[in-house]
C-alpha positions as CSV (number, residue, x, y, z in Angstrom):
1,M,-20.1,-4.9,26.2
2,G,-17.4,-5.7,28.8
3,G,-14.2,-4.1,29.8
4,V,-11.7,-5.9,27.5
5,Y,-11.5,-5.2,23.7
6,V,-9.6,-7.3,21.5
7,Q,-8.8,-5.9,18.1
8,M,-9.0,-9.3,15.9
9,F,-12.5,-10.4,17.5
10,D,-13.5,-7.0,16.6
11,V,-12.5,-7.4,12.9
12,A,-14.0,-11.0,12.4
13,R,-17.3,-9.2,14.1
14,R,-17.2,-6.4,11.4
15,E,-16.5,-8.9,8.8
16,W,-19.6,-11.3,10.0
17,V,-21.9,-8.4,9.8
18,G,-20.9,-7.0,6.5
19,E,-18.9,-3.9,7.9
20,P,-15.4,-2.8,6.6
21,P,-13.0,-4.4,8.8
22,G,-11.7,-1.4,10.4
23,L,-8.0,-2.5,10.2
24,C,-6.3,-1.5,6.8
25,V,-4.5,-5.1,6.8
26,H,-7.8,-6.8,6.3
27,S,-9.0,-4.0,3.9
28,E,-9.2,-3.9,0.3
29,T,-7.0,-0.9,0.2
30,C,-4.9,0.8,2.7
31,G,-3.9,4.8,3.8
32,L,-5.5,5.4,7.1
33,A,-2.8,3.7,9.4
34,L,-0.1,6.3,9.0
35,A,3.1,6.6,10.9
36,L,4.6,9.9,12.5
37,E,8.0,9.7,13.6
38,H,9.7,11.7,16.4
39,T,11.5,13.6,13.6
40,G,8.4,14.9,12.1
41,D,8.7,12.4,9.1
42,L,5.4,11.0,8.1
43,Y,4.9,7.7,6.4
44,S,2.2,6.0,4.4
45,C,2.3,3.0,6.3
46,D,3.1,2.2,9.9
47,P,4.3,-1.4,9.4
48,L,6.5,-0.2,6.4
49,R,7.7,3.0,7.9
50,R,11.3,2.0,7.6
51,A,10.9,1.8,3.7
52,A,12.0,5.3,2.1
53,I,9.5,5.0,-0.7
54,Y,6.6,5.2,1.9
55,L,7.9,8.6,3.2
56,L,5.6,11.2,2.4
57,G,7.5,14.2,3.8
58,N,8.3,16.1,7.1
59,I,5.6,18.0,9.0
60,Q,8.1,20.7,9.9
61,D,8.5,21.3,6.0
62,R,4.9,20.9,4.7
63,H,1.5,20.8,6.6
64,M,0.6,17.2,7.6
65,L,-3.0,17.6,5.9
66,E,-1.2,18.5,2.6
67,L,0.8,15.1,2.8
68,V,-2.1,13.2,4.1
69,S,-3.9,14.3,1.0
70,S,-0.9,14.0,-1.4
71,P,-1.2,12.0,-4.6
72,Q,1.8,9.6,-3.1
73,Q,-0.5,8.8,-0.3
74,L,-3.8,8.0,-2.3
75,Q,-1.5,5.6,-4.7
76,S,0.1,3.9,-1.7
77,G,-3.5,2.9,-0.4
78,L,-4.7,1.8,-3.8
79,D,-1.4,-0.4,-4.5
80,K,-2.5,-3.2,-2.1
81,R,-5.6,-3.8,-4.3
82,E,-4.0,-2.8,-7.8
83,R,-0.5,-4.1,-7.6
84,L,-0.2,-7.1,-5.1
85,P,1.7,-10.1,-6.9
86,R,-0.3,-13.4,-7.6
87,Y,1.3,-15.3,-4.9
88,C,-0.1,-12.8,-2.3
89,L,-3.5,-13.0,-3.7
90,D,-3.6,-16.8,-3.9
91,C,-2.8,-16.8,0.0
92,H,-5.2,-18.5,2.0
93,G,-4.2,-16.1,4.7
94,V,-5.6,-13.0,3.0
95,A,-9.1,-12.3,3.9
96,R,-11.5,-13.2,0.9
97,R,-13.3,-9.8,0.7
98,T,-9.7,-8.3,0.2
99,V,-9.1,-10.6,-2.9
100,S,-12.7,-11.3,-4.3
101,S,-13.0,-7.6,-5.8
102,R,-9.5,-7.1,-7.0
103,R,-8.9,-6.1,-10.7
104,P,-6.2,-7.9,-12.7
105,A,-2.9,-5.7,-12.5
106,A,0.4,-5.9,-14.5
107,N,2.7,-7.4,-12.1
108,R,0.6,-10.2,-10.8
109,D,2.2,-13.1,-12.4
């Protein structure tokens, strides 16, 4: 409507009308906020791009589409739903939608 966009207001509005949040931190799964470094290194997650386990590879060595569609990237996105520890799931700061549909996982204690 206006000329100002506030991302968190949009996330709240989307939640209110039953739409997916549009921001991976508020989603049940992740995997859409990749980070590409100036070196060509592609990471599964922008906020976690310094962790080596999220490095998918380098776009100078492999095509970006191959990296984005890799099993490693898919699993990285699913890990949020399937492998979060119990203390994360019990946190009141986590959006209700992201927690309510989660299946039990081995490391939740």
